[in-house]
N, CA, C and O of each residue as an XYZ file, in Angstrom:
792
protein
N      71.774     32.810     43.250
C      71.516     33.612     44.282
C      70.361     33.073     45.548
O      70.380     33.243     46.767
N      69.475     32.426     44.726
C      68.517     31.567     45.602
C      68.841     29.986     46.205
O      68.203     29.292     46.997
N      70.236     29.719     45.401
C      70.633     28.320     45.765
C      71.091     28.667     46.817
O      70.691     27.976     47.754
N      72.246     30.006     47.259
C      73.319     30.100     48.210
C      72.334     30.346     49.156
O      72.794     29.844     50.182
N      71.003     30.931     49.476
C      70.460     31.509     50.543
C      69.773     30.071     50.785
O      69.827     29.869     51.998
N      69.312     29.272     50.303
C      68.567     27.729     50.459
C      69.911     27.095     51.053
O      69.855     26.630     52.191
N      71.074     27.053     50.367
C      72.254     26.426     51.120
C      72.584     26.974     52.600
O      73.003     26.203     53.463
N      72.355     28.465     52.872
C      72.561     28.582     54.203
C      71.826     28.472     55.490
O      72.168     28.427     56.672
N      70.073     28.429     54.494
C      69.109     28.197     55.380
C      69.319     26.775     55.954
O      69.139     26.609     57.160
N      69.687     25.746     55.174
C      70.015     24.406     55.172
C      70.880     24.375     56.357
O      70.599     23.771     57.392
N      72.109     25.159     56.122
C      73.107     24.828     57.160
C      72.661     25.280     58.508
O      72.897     24.567     59.484
N      72.040     26.400     58.629
C      71.463     27.229     60.022
C      70.401     26.400     60.606
O      70.053     26.645     61.762
N      69.744     25.275     59.830
C      68.620     24.334     59.904
C      69.579     23.555     60.919
O      69.326     23.609     62.122
N      70.622     22.868     60.471
C      71.015     21.582     60.948
C      71.820     22.057     62.230
O      71.809     21.427     63.288
N      72.665     23.477     61.979
C      73.280     23.800     63.387
C      72.024     23.822     64.537
O      72.055     23.285     65.644
N      71.240     24.373     64.116
C      70.144     24.692     65.260
C      69.492     23.085     65.760
O      69.185     22.762     66.908
N      69.422     22.420     64.779
C      69.035     20.632     65.177
C      70.010     20.066     66.241
O      69.689     19.409     67.231
N      71.172     20.410     65.888
C      72.614     19.553     66.477
C      72.598     20.386     67.803
O      72.864     19.791     68.848
N      72.284     21.812     67.835
C      72.458     22.406     69.059
C      71.450     22.015     70.149
O      71.756     21.807     71.323
N      70.139     21.933     69.600
C      69.124     21.451     70.399
C      69.058     19.963     70.872
O      68.450     19.699     71.909
N      69.719     18.903     70.080
C      70.146     17.650     70.496
C      71.312     17.751     71.454
O      71.258     16.883     72.326
N      72.363     18.571     71.540
C      73.266     18.592     72.603
C      72.609     19.015     73.690
O      72.870     18.377     74.710
N      71.693     20.058     73.814
C      71.104     20.633     74.923
C      70.308     19.495     75.750
O      70.297     19.251     76.956
N      69.562     18.812     74.520
C      68.809     17.503     75.580
C      69.615     16.682     75.934
O      69.456     16.217     77.062
N      70.617     16.265     75.216
C      71.462     15.289     75.720
C      71.874     15.598     77.045
O      71.522     14.884     77.984
N      72.831     16.940     77.253
C      73.234     17.636     78.411
C      72.462     17.051     79.553
O      72.791     16.158     80.333
N      71.124     17.905     79.457
C      69.732     18.218     80.375
C      69.373     16.349     81.007
O      69.321     15.851     82.131
N      69.210     15.843     79.717
C      68.803     14.391     80.076
C      70.146     13.437     81.136
O      69.769     12.643     81.998
N      71.195     13.615     80.956
C      72.061     12.978     82.086
C      72.018     13.566     83.385
O      72.506     12.832     84.245
N      71.562     14.724     83.820
C      71.131     15.025     84.981
C      69.767     14.882     85.681
O      68.922     15.635     85.196
N      69.421     14.266     86.491
C      68.165     13.904     87.083
C      67.885     14.021     88.472
O      68.766     13.696     89.268
N      66.971     14.368     88.812
C      66.578     14.466     90.415
C      66.045     13.298     90.982
O      65.140     12.710     90.390
N      66.458     12.909     91.983
C      65.919     11.774     92.745
C      65.526     11.877     93.958
O      66.072     12.735     94.653
N      64.647     11.168     94.444
C      63.764     11.258     96.298
C      64.539      9.995     96.768
O      64.479      8.837     96.354
N      65.199     10.494     97.641
C      65.766      9.468     98.613
C      65.441      9.229     99.943
O      65.201     10.294    100.511
N      65.321      8.131    100.766
C      64.949      8.312    102.161
C      66.061      7.438    102.694
O      66.628      6.493    102.147
N      66.240      7.971    103.888
C      67.224      7.577    105.002
C      66.984      5.940    105.324
O      65.843      5.686    105.708
N      67.792      4.935    105.232
C      67.613      3.656    105.331
C      68.167      3.201    106.725
O      68.682      4.066    107.434
N      68.110      2.081    107.110
C      68.338      1.746    108.286
C      69.689      1.399    108.439
O      70.093      1.057    109.551
N      70.451      1.441    107.458
C      71.905      1.282    107.515
C      72.736      2.656    107.701
O      73.138      3.452    106.852
N      72.870      2.655    109.308
C      73.019      4.187    109.732
C      73.633      3.989    111.140
O      73.216      3.107    111.892
N      74.772      4.949    111.520
C      75.225      5.085    112.564
C      75.788      6.472    112.823
O      76.648      6.997    112.117
N      75.224      7.023    113.903
C      75.454      8.410    114.368
C      76.224      8.145    115.786
O      75.696      7.482    116.678
N      77.386      8.666    115.895
C      78.089      8.749    117.033
C      78.232     10.352    118.006
O      78.419     11.408    117.402
N      78.139     10.316    119.190
C      78.468     11.617    119.660
C      79.748     11.252    120.780
O      79.558     10.395    121.643
N      80.721     11.797    120.702
C      81.946     11.527    121.492
C      82.045     12.378    122.398
O      81.660     13.473    121.988
N      82.469     12.400    123.712
C      82.874     13.311    124.522
C      83.938     12.974    125.963
O      84.468     11.869    126.078
N      84.090     13.784    126.720
C      85.103     13.529    127.901
C      84.507     13.652    129.083
O      83.416     14.215    129.170
N      85.214     13.087    130.270
C      84.457     13.716    131.506
C      85.566     13.843    132.672
O      86.654     14.128    132.172
N      85.599     13.759    133.598
C      86.883     14.140    134.448
C      87.465     12.897    134.673
O      88.588     12.842    135.174
N      86.623     11.519    134.258
C      87.315     10.467    134.623
C      87.476      9.661    133.405
O      88.417      8.871    133.478
N      86.732      9.645    132.169
C      86.930      8.917    131.189
C      86.099      9.319    130.184
O      85.002      9.858    130.327
N      86.870      8.934    128.764
C      85.920      9.402    127.789
C      84.845      8.629    127.668
O      84.782      7.602    128.345
N      83.755      8.994    126.744
C      82.422      8.314    126.418
C      81.914      8.825    125.194
O      82.122      9.919    124.670
N      80.915      7.456    124.653
C      80.313      7.825    123.728
C      78.946      7.549    123.941
O      78.586      7.078    125.019
N      77.968      7.842    122.839
C      76.728      7.821    122.610
C      76.464      7.649    121.073
O      76.719      8.440    120.164
N      75.775      6.172    121.014
C      75.336      5.956    119.756
C      73.800      5.732    119.267
O      73.084      5.055    120.005
N      73.226      6.284    118.010
C      71.991      5.802    117.447
C      71.874      5.351    116.216
O      72.716      5.590    115.351
N      70.967      4.753    116.046
C      70.769      4.155    114.812
C      69.033      4.198    114.243
O      68.447      3.231    113.757
N      68.620      5.164    114.394
C      67.179      5.321    114.969
C      66.796      6.805    113.846
O      65.647      7.237    113.937
N      67.588      7.389    113.026
C      67.331      8.767    112.473
C      66.261      8.315    111.432
O      66.347      7.216    110.885
N      65.228      9.214    111.168
C      64.702      9.339    109.603
C      64.956     10.297    108.947
O      65.526     11.281    109.420
N      64.587     10.200    107.745
C      65.303     11.813    106.913
C      64.804     11.295    105.488
O      64.544     10.160    105.090
N      64.761     12.645    104.816
C      64.752     12.167    103.192
C      65.344     13.337    102.313
O      65.260     14.512    102.668
N      65.777     13.046    101.472
C      66.344     14.107    100.396
C      66.028     14.226     98.982
O      65.518     13.289     98.369
N      66.258     15.137     98.537
C      65.964     15.315     97.088
C      67.291     15.873     96.168
O      67.673     17.043     96.121
N      67.899     14.682     95.433
C      69.439     14.708     95.179
C      69.430     14.824     93.446
O      68.764     14.106     92.699
N      70.107     15.631     93.148
C      70.528     15.649     91.811
C      71.694     14.690     91.080
O      72.841     14.953     91.443
N      71.580     13.836     90.302
C      72.752     13.079     89.784
C      72.757     12.772     88.623
O      71.800     12.592     87.870
N      74.617     12.646     88.299
C      74.740     12.404     86.803
C      75.825     11.367     86.977
O      76.958     11.490     87.442
N      75.189     10.306     86.485
C      76.246      8.943     86.537
C      76.172      8.552     88.068
O      75.144      8.326     88.707
N      77.850      8.511     88.649
C      77.973      8.085     90.003
C      78.427      9.080     90.895
O      78.977      8.802     91.960
N      78.116     10.775     90.313
C      78.140     11.931     90.713
C      76.902     12.646     91.193
O      75.833     12.683     90.584
N      77.160     13.190     92.319
C      75.915     14.371     92.867
C      76.348     15.165     92.339
O      77.564     15.289     92.191
N      75.205     16.201     91.747
C      75.487     17.447     91.159
C      74.699     18.344     91.949
O      75.195     19.470     91.996
N      73.762     18.223     92.507
C      72.889     19.092     93.409
C      72.246     18.274     94.698
O      71.956     17.078     94.727
N      72.130     19.075     95.565
C      71.227     18.784     96.785
C      70.457     19.394     97.075
O      70.760     19.955     98.128
N      69.118     19.774     96.585
C      68.101     20.534     96.580
C      67.277     20.502     97.943
O      66.666     21.510     98.299
N      67.267     19.322     98.709
C      66.745     19.492    100.252
C      67.141     18.263    100.658
O      67.097     17.248     99.963
N      67.643     18.364    102.106
C      67.694     16.971    102.756
C      67.289     17.356    104.303
O      67.592     18.482    104.699
N      66.689     16.553    105.081
C      66.095     16.930    106.083
C      66.240     15.423    107.423
O      65.918     14.309    107.010
N      66.592     15.524    108.513
C      66.874     14.326    109.117
C      66.547     14.682    110.542
O      66.985     15.693    111.092
N      65.611     13.638    111.215
C      65.057     13.732    112.255
C      65.770     12.664    113.320
O      65.711     11.466    113.040
N      66.347     13.029    114.364
C      66.863     11.857    115.361
C      66.090     11.842    116.837
O      66.067     12.828    117.573
N      65.516     10.680    117.127
C      64.720     10.731    118.628
C      65.973     10.939    119.596
O      66.826     10.052    119.602
N      66.153     12.172    120.500
C      67.049     12.263    121.615
C      66.923     11.023    122.099
O      68.029     10.483    122.105
N      65.954     10.221    122.567
C      66.270      9.170    123.662
C      66.579      7.970    122.667
O      65.906      6.972    122.925
N      67.234      7.872    121.850
C      67.512      6.640    120.736
C      69.047      7.020    120.904
O      69.726      6.296    120.175
N      69.815      7.930    121.638
C      70.987      7.808    121.826
C      71.560      7.359    123.112
O      71.362      7.913    124.193
N      72.472      6.043    122.859
C      72.342      5.085    124.032
C      74.118      4.992    124.399
O      74.933      4.757    123.507
N      74.355      5.127    125.256
C      75.943      4.562    125.913
C      76.182      3.338    126.258
O      77.307      2.844    126.316
N      74.837      2.613    126.579
C      75.358      1.022    127.128
C      75.198      1.410    128.941
O      75.105      0.519    129.785
N      75.194      2.687    129.226
C      74.896      2.825    130.749
C      74.043      3.797    130.891
O      74.096      4.992    130.601
N      72.859      2.814    131.612
C      71.817      3.732    131.944
C      71.831      4.643    132.727
O      70.923      5.443    132.499
N      72.562      4.941    133.706
C      72.712      6.226    134.590
C      73.287      7.295    133.872
O      72.964      8.446    134.164
N      74.225      7.029    132.828
C      74.723      8.255    132.076
C      73.697      8.560    130.945
O      74.080      9.459    130.197
N      72.831      8.176    130.730
C      71.992      8.228    129.474
C      70.810      8.919    130.088
O      70.147      9.709    129.416
N      70.542      8.668    131.257
C      69.522      9.496    131.808
C      70.104     10.901    132.216
O      69.379     11.895    132.184
N      71.211     10.958    132.537
C      71.906     12.536    132.764
C      72.019     12.878    131.288
O      71.774     14.046    130.989
N      72.252     12.289    130.617
C      72.360     13.213    128.895
C      70.927     13.635    127.979
O      70.789     14.428    127.047
N      69.903     12.702    128.712
C      68.461     13.027    128.529
C      68.012     14.268    129.286
O      67.361     15.190    128.793
N      68.400     14.189    130.432
C      68.122     15.286    131.336
C      68.796     16.725    130.776
O      68.125     17.749    130.649
N      70.202     16.636    130.468
C      70.679     17.897    129.852
C      70.146     18.144    128.503
O      70.050     19.342    128.236
N      69.766     17.310    127.561
C      69.230     17.463    126.558
C      67.800     18.053    126.576
O      67.318     18.481    125.528
N      67.066     18.090    127.804
C      65.889     18.344    127.778
C      64.963     17.528    126.722
O      64.169     18.027    125.924
N      65.242     16.221    126.903
C      64.657     15.127    125.589
C      62.994     15.301    126.112
O      62.142     15.370    125.227
N      62.650     15.355    127.279
C      61.376     15.242    127.173
C      60.314     16.493    126.789
O      59.120     16.296    126.565
N      60.872     17.631    126.759
C      60.713     18.707    126.262
C      60.838     18.903    124.714
O      60.034     19.504    124.002
N      61.975     18.294    124.332
C      62.460     18.530    122.910
C      62.958     17.299    122.437
O      64.159     17.147    122.214
N      61.845     16.114    122.212
C      62.435     14.736    121.824
C      63.167     14.574    120.728
O      63.828     13.538    120.668
N      63.229     15.409    119.750
C      63.694     15.185    118.461
C      64.744     16.322    118.357
O      64.645     17.436    118.873
N      65.941     15.772    117.474
C      67.421     16.428    117.253
C      67.155     16.872    115.801
O      66.772     15.899    115.152
N      67.198     17.587    115.330
C      66.309     18.147    113.609
C      68.092     18.521    112.965
O      69.044     18.906    113.643
N      68.057     18.254    111.548
C      69.069     18.502    110.753
C      68.133     18.941    109.543
O      67.142     18.349    109.114
N      68.739     20.215    109.072
C      68.274     20.874    107.553
C      69.580     21.363    106.833
O      70.402     22.132    107.330
N      69.632     20.888    105.785
C      70.843     21.355    104.682
C      70.174     22.850    104.476
O      68.978     23.101    104.334
N      71.207     23.707    104.497
C      70.447     25.121    103.975
C      71.341     25.617    102.754
O      70.881     26.437    101.959
N      72.715     25.069    102.612
C      73.300     25.498    101.436
C      74.389     24.568    101.125
O      74.918     23.939    102.041
N      74.758     24.432     99.943
C      75.885     23.219     99.217
C      76.750     24.297     98.732
O      76.165     25.236     98.193
N      77.833     24.343     98.804
C      79.019     25.286     98.589
C      79.492     24.667     97.538
O      79.368     25.244     96.458
N      80.225     23.194     97.583
C      81.083     22.801     96.587
C      80.772     21.083     96.696
O      80.635     20.419     97.724
N      80.728     20.728     95.582
C      80.783     19.225     95.246
C      81.859     18.681     94.296
O      82.059     19.184     93.190
N      82.545     17.626     94.779
C      83.377     17.190     93.971
C      82.913     15.862     93.593
O      81.736     15.590     93.829
N      83.670     14.988     93.037
C      83.342     13.628     92.662
C      83.063     12.572     93.834
O      82.390     11.548     93.718
N      83.787     13.077     95.114
C      83.646     12.575     96.375
C      83.122     12.727     97.399
O      82.751     11.817     98.141
N      82.997     14.077     97.626
C      83.091     15.005     98.610
C      82.069     16.157     98.473
O      81.774     16.553     97.346
N      81.611     16.615     99.385
C      80.650     18.023     99.662
C      80.972     19.164    100.952
O      81.006     18.826    102.135
N      81.160     20.338    100.543
C      81.185     21.133    101.410
C      80.023     21.796    101.527
O      79.556     22.210    100.467
N      79.172     22.107    102.922
C      77.980     22.511    102.820
C      77.638     23.090    104.438
O      78.430     22.914    105.363
N      76.582     23.664    104.562
C      76.025     24.148    105.639
C      74.829     23.749    106.127
O      73.924     23.870    105.301
N      74.377     23.145    107.596
C      73.069     22.766    107.911
C      72.669     23.194    109.234
O      73.473     23.286    110.161
N      71.560     23.428    109.322
C      70.911     23.675    110.718
C      70.508     22.483    111.690
O      69.626     21.681    111.383
N      71.151     22.428    112.772
C      71.082     21.568    113.391
C      70.312     22.163    114.992
O      70.738     23.112    115.650
N      69.240     21.401    115.297
C      68.363     22.225    116.591
C      68.706     20.927    117.630
O      68.679     19.741    117.301
N      68.954     21.334    118.638
C      69.307     20.677    119.693
C      68.787     21.105    120.853
O      69.399     22.055    121.340
N      67.580     20.601    121.639
C      67.116     21.239    122.864
C      66.455     22.778    122.539
O      66.604     23.782    123.235
N      65.766     22.672    121.410
C      65.310     23.884    121.061
C      65.908     25.125    120.788
O      65.214     26.124    120.600
N      67.441     25.158    120.741
C      68.318     25.672    120.192
C      68.825     25.648    118.770
O      69.276     24.509    118.656
N      68.996     26.262    117.653
C      69.631     25.841    116.618
C      70.900     26.803    116.176
O      71.044     27.927    116.657
N      71.688     26.305    115.329
C      72.907     26.686    115.000
C      73.145     25.929    113.627
O      72.889     24.752    113.376
N      73.645     26.804    112.878
C      74.272     26.657    111.361
C      75.811     26.177    111.497
O      76.706     26.884    111.960
N      75.939     25.124    111.113
C      77.320     24.164    111.245
C      77.700     23.750    109.825
O      77.023     23.086    109.040
N      79.163     24.378    109.614
C      79.770     23.896    108.403
C      79.833     22.399    108.471
O      79.953     21.767    109.521
N      79.737     21.845    107.180
C      80.195     20.336    106.739
C      80.909     19.927    105.825
O      80.866     20.492    104.732
N      81.578     19.058    106.005
C      82.736     18.542    105.015
C      82.256     17.029    104.700
O      82.984     16.262    105.330
N      81.305     16.349    103.962
C      81.013     15.144    103.872
C      81.365     14.213    102.855
O      81.134     14.589    101.706
N      81.899     13.022    103.015
C      82.406     12.437    101.848
C      81.153     11.730    101.203
O      80.101     11.927    101.811
N      81.089     10.983    100.137
C      79.779     10.206     99.652
C      80.389      9.069     98.462
O      81.493      9.074     97.919
N      79.618      8.427     98.342
C      79.764      7.406     97.489
C      78.404      6.917     96.594
O      77.499      6.567     97.351
N      78.118      6.832     95.409
C      77.260      6.332     95.046
C      77.038      5.181     94.485
O      77.662      4.885     93.466
N      75.936      4.155     95.143
C      76.134      3.096     94.295
C      74.668      3.019     93.606
O      73.869      3.954     93.551
N      74.486      1.754     93.109
C      73.219      1.884     91.874
C      72.214      2.430     92.325
O      71.623      3.238     91.611
N      71.670      2.092     93.843
C      69.941      2.663     94.477
C      70.504      3.375     95.635
O      69.567      3.608     96.398
N      71.817      3.911     96.202
C      72.111      4.048     97.204
C      73.089      5.390     96.902
O      73.573      5.672     95.805
N      73.251      6.135     98.145
C      74.275      6.897     98.667
C      74.570      6.909    100.087
O      73.812      7.099    101.038
N      75.915      6.652    100.049
C      76.639      6.680    101.507
C      76.923      7.884    101.574
O      77.134      8.528    100.546
N      76.991      8.478    102.892
C      77.235      9.778    103.450
C      77.916      9.616    104.681
O      77.373      9.091    105.652
N      79.455     10.177    104.692
C      80.169      9.922    105.988
C      80.590     10.946    106.522
O      80.746     11.709    105.569
N      80.903     11.511    107.494
C      81.581     12.727    107.872
C      81.460     12.941    109.447
O      81.020     12.005    110.115
N      81.821     14.099    110.055
C      81.880     14.469    111.356
C      82.212     15.854    111.669
O      82.863     16.537    110.878
N      81.923     16.163    112.444
C      82.182     18.112    113.014
C      81.858     18.081    114.781
O      81.247     17.281    115.489
N      82.515     19.230    115.037
C      82.573     19.642    116.324
C      81.577     20.589    116.762
O      81.448     21.663    116.174
N      80.779     20.235    117.868
C      80.224     21.188    118.719
C      80.382     21.090    119.858
O      81.173     20.248    120.284
N      79.502     22.127    120.917
C      79.912     22.131    122.419
C      78.659     22.290    122.790
O      77.860     22.932    122.108
N      78.319     21.654    124.042
C      77.365     21.900    124.776
C      76.772     23.145    124.947
O      75.550     23.293    124.966
N      77.696     24.183    125.092
C      77.310     25.626    125.546
C      77.056     26.431    124.269
O      76.626     27.584    124.317
N      77.316     25.833    123.197
C      77.086     26.317    121.660
C      75.181     26.288    121.778
O      74.507     27.283    121.512
N      74.695     25.205    122.139
C      73.306     24.871    122.445
C      72.572     25.385    123.701
O      71.368     25.213    123.894
N      73.253     25.913    124.380
C      72.792     26.535    125.913
C      72.318     25.205    126.646
O      71.193     24.931    127.065
N      73.400     24.509    126.682
C      73.267     23.055    127.403
C      74.187     23.136    128.254
O      75.334     23.426    127.916
N      73.778     22.847    129.740
C      75.161     22.858    130.805
C      75.562     21.608    130.451
O      74.629     20.891    130.089
N      76.918     20.980    130.432
C      77.610     19.901    130.256
C      76.991     18.828    131.691
O      77.036     19.237    132.851
N      76.576     17.779    131.399
C      76.193     16.865    132.437
C      77.069     16.793    133.453
O      78.289     16.923    133.355
N      76.242     16.515    134.757
C      77.341     15.972    136.053
C      76.727     14.844    136.457
O      75.719     14.328    135.975
N      77.533     14.403    137.572
C      77.096     12.989    137.967
C      77.643     12.939    139.539
O      78.474     13.749    139.948
N      77.076     11.890    140.368
C      77.590     11.950    141.782
C      77.773     13.012    142.430
O      78.816     13.059    143.082
N      76.975     14.041    142.469
C      76.961     15.398    143.011
C      77.707     16.190    142.351
O      78.296     17.063    142.988
N      77.876     16.112    140.985
C      78.886     17.240    140.586
C      80.459     16.754    140.568
O      81.398     17.322    140.012
N      80.473     15.510    141.356
C      82.065     15.064    141.151
C      82.668     14.706    140.047
O      83.890     14.773    139.913
N      81.770     14.241    139.043
C      82.158     13.917    137.739
C      81.483     14.990    136.819
O      80.355     15.455    136.981
N      82.406     15.314    135.785
C      81.857     16.357    134.858
C      82.515     16.154    133.742
O      83.663     15.780    133.502
N      81.036     16.650    132.676
C      81.618     16.127    131.475
C      82.164     17.525    130.790
O      81.724     18.636    131.082
N      83.195     17.267    129.833
C      83.717     18.721    129.243
C      82.603     19.040    128.026
O      81.738     18.285    127.582
N      82.828     20.013    127.755
C      81.983     20.976    126.864
C      81.754     20.519    125.587
O      80.641     20.371    125.083
N      83.344     20.186    124.809
C      83.394     19.803    123.638
C      82.883     18.342    123.008
O      82.889     17.256    123.588
N      82.537     18.571    121.950
C      81.675     16.841    121.646
C      82.117     17.023    120.336
O      82.362     18.080    119.755
N      82.221     15.402    119.771
C      82.475     15.100    118.067
C      81.809     14.322    117.556
O      82.042     13.114    117.608
N      80.790     14.861    116.921
C      79.647     14.214    115.886
C      80.363     13.260    114.769
O      81.157     13.757    113.970
N      80.073     11.974    114.751
C      80.443     11.596    113.513
C      79.087     10.605    112.806
O      78.165     10.220    113.524
N      79.136     10.362    111.668
C      77.957      9.582    110.835
C      78.183      9.128    109.863
O      78.999      9.594    109.067
N      77.608      8.251    109.715
C      77.957      7.167    108.220
C      76.234      7.015    107.864
O      75.512      6.602    108.771
N      75.787      7.270    106.881
C      74.412      7.206    106.769
C      74.032      6.887    105.113
O      74.507      7.488    104.150
N      73.136      5.876    105.081
C      72.825      5.323    103.478
C      71.620      5.643    103.063
O      70.607      5.026    103.393
N      71.652      6.861    102.135
C      69.896      6.872    101.534
C      69.825      6.102    100.469
O      70.709      5.916     99.633
N      68.487      5.538    100.515
C      68.242      4.628     99.550
C      67.148      5.498     98.645
O      66.664      6.558     99.042
N      66.835      4.877     97.356
C      66.397      5.353     96.012
C      64.658      5.201     96.303
O      64.237      4.070     96.546
N      63.850      6.168     96.275
C      62.339      5.761     96.310
C      61.689      5.912     95.118
O      60.623      5.309     94.990
N      62.148      6.675     94.096
C      61.665      6.871     92.718
C      62.714      6.958     91.591
O      62.356      7.122     90.425
């Protein structure tokens, strides 16, 4: 009887030990890391007008993120914040830039903000999420579908989404006494690299 009890006890101890090892191993493969937005980035704003299509580009955003990784796969994003100086958006045409800055109230609101609010799904290459974007003092929640690629110490994110001027209570810019009018719809696209800082 005592032998059976001792044998049963040893088996239980071994099972408990193996289970603990399994849990530690699984937990150990997922780690949270801090990332910062590198200078390898490009954000484009594309729109239309009564005479031609146009775009403005910036590579001056700053940001940081707390991201969980398991190998080359993102398993969670606990936070992500990005700030883009409004005056960093450039079209290559000074007059158009000035009209855009005026419409964006860039002197009053010099920063465009993004904050990740919810991660819905993550696959090996794609993330569906929502984020708050603040432009000219108005904040809206935007759905996002973002592609990503994890390298040794960096993560490349790319994607795009539509917004409108009026969605952010902005009057579409005009030029030449209103004879040239900008369309309300905009397409935002981005390609940004976050680099590991710890």
